[in-house]
N, C-alpha and C positions, 0 to 999 in steps of 0.2 A: 504494500500500500504506500511507502515511503515512497518509492519511484514513480508509481503512477501519481501520487502528489505533487511531485517535483514536474512531472511532464504536464500536469494540470495549469500549472502556473506561467508556462511556456507562452501558450497565446495571449495572457495577460500582458507580457512583457512586450510580445512584438505588436498588441494593440497598443501600446503607450507611445513605440516606436511610430508605426505608421499612421495613426489617426490624431496626433495631436494637432495639426494644422490642418491647413486646406480650407480658407475661407472663401477663395474663390473656386469653383469649379471647372472656370475656364483652363485654368493652369494643369499642363501635362505631367503626368508621373514618370519619374525615370523607369528604367528597366530593372534598378534593384529595388524601388518600391512595389512595383508589380511582381517580382519575386517572393519579396515578404509577405506580399498578399497571399500567394500562393501557399507558403509555409503556413501565415494564420489559419488559413482554410484547412490546411492537412492536420494541424494541430490541435484544432478547437475541439472535435470531440473527446479529444483527453481530457478535459476539465468535467465534464458531466460522467465520465468515464469511469470514474471513482466511486460511483454507488453501486456498479457491477461488483465490486469486491463485498457486497454484503452476501455473495454466494459462499464466501470463504466462512462467513459468520457459524454455521453450523458447526463446521468441524474445530473453530476455536472453542465452541461452547462444550464440545464432549468431555474434555480433560478438564474444564474448569469447575471449580466448585460455585453451585449455584448460589451460595449464601455470600459469597465473598467476592472472587474478582470478575464474574460475570458482571458486577454491578460499579466495581471501583475500578476496573481496569480494563475489562473486554469492551464493553459497551462503549464506555468512553471514547477509548483510542478509534473506534469505529465512526463515532458521532463526530469525533473532530477530525478525521481524514475525508469524511463525505461533504460535511459541513465545507471544509476548506475548498474541496473541489466545484461544489454549487456557486460557493461565494468567488471563486477564480471564474467560472462561467459568466456569473453574472457581470462582474468587472468587465470581461471580455467583450461582451455583447455590448455593455452600457458606453464601451469607449466606442465601439461601431454608430450606435444610435447618436451619439453627441456630434461624431464625425458628419453624419448624413444631414442634421441639423444645420450643424456652419454653412454647409456646401448648398443647402438649400433643396436638400430632397428630404426633408422631414417626414414627408408623406409616405415615403419607403421604410420606414422604422419599422412599423410593424411586420409588413411582409417580409423584410429582410429576418427578424428576428425569428417567424414562424419558418423561412427557409432554412435559418441555423440548426432550430430544431430538427428538421428533417436530416439535415446533411450529419449531425449528431449522430441521429438515431440509425442512420446506415451506417456511420462508422462505429458506433459502438457494438452493432450487431456483427459485424465484420470482426472486429476486435476479438470480440469475446468467442464467436463461433468459428472463425479462419486464423484465429491469431496473428491478424495484422497490423503492423505497426505503422505508424504515420508517415516514416522516413522510407517503409519498400516501396512506396510507388516510384519514388525519385529514384532510390539503386537499383531497383528489379521492377521496372515497369511491367513488362510482357507476363512475367510471372505472378505477379500481383494483380494484373489484369483478369487473367483467368481464375486465379482463386476467386476474386468478386464475382464475376459469372458464374460461377458454379455453386458459390454459397447463395447468391441471389435469384438462383434459380431454385433453388430448393423449395417444396411446397408450402412448409411452414417459415420461409422467410417474411412474407407480407404481414403476415399476424406478428411476428415477432418483433418487426421494425415499428410497427404501429405502436404494441405496447410500450417500446422503449421511446417512442415519440412523445406517448403520453404521459412516460414518467420525466422523461426529459421537461417537457412543458410544465408539468407541474412543480418540479424541483425548481427550476427556473422562476416561476410566478409565486412560490413561496419565498424562495431568496430575495428575490426584488421586493418584496412587501416588506418583508423582515430587515433588509438593509436600508430601505428610504424611510421606514417609519423610526429605527434608530439615528438615521441622519439627519431628519427632519427634529427630532427630540434633542439631539445633541447643539443643533445650530438654535432651536427655541430655548435651549437653557444657557448656551451662551450670549442669547440677546437679553435676556431677564440677569444674569450676573452683570451685564455691561451695563444695563439699565439701574440698577440698585444702587439707591445712592450710598456714600460715603458714610463710614459709622460717626454718629454723634451729629448728623448733619440732615436736615431734612430737605425735599427735593425743592422745596419753595425757598428755603433759605438762602440769602444773596450771600456771594462771598465777602468777606471782610477787607 
């Protein structure tokens, strides 16, 4: 899970580098920027992929004492890793959404978000079923393409991809709600602290 979590934050770093500027959508992007965008798309499924580590939970519960380590160690570790992956996914997409707003394509924010969920659903399915990694499409495109076709043509693939899409969408929706509520609460608390009068002086008291 540690390695998967590290990979989950790669698209956040790429988003930070790719989507910081761009106030003018008429400005052409360099080949390096487009290469970075391709890497971002390839690595984005790694963020919500951490959720699939729940498949390992039963194996970690078997040897654990249900009155002790399950509550104090096993479950908190899983919660931390999965929460980290979902937060990384939210932050990566938040960077994309802000960028689209800055370049005048804010109307596409919702569509791009749904497309990202679909992309990640396919990527997670392939990563879990075919054990494909994000970089294999670059280093072995022919073999990777064959593996993708083989697994996507499996009769249960559409159902599993759809289920993964729903889990990804739900995870992003919940993380977005929690993160933005926490941000608003922090900002509101900071405003209240800033507006609080100094000790021993009422807001109406003039300075001497």
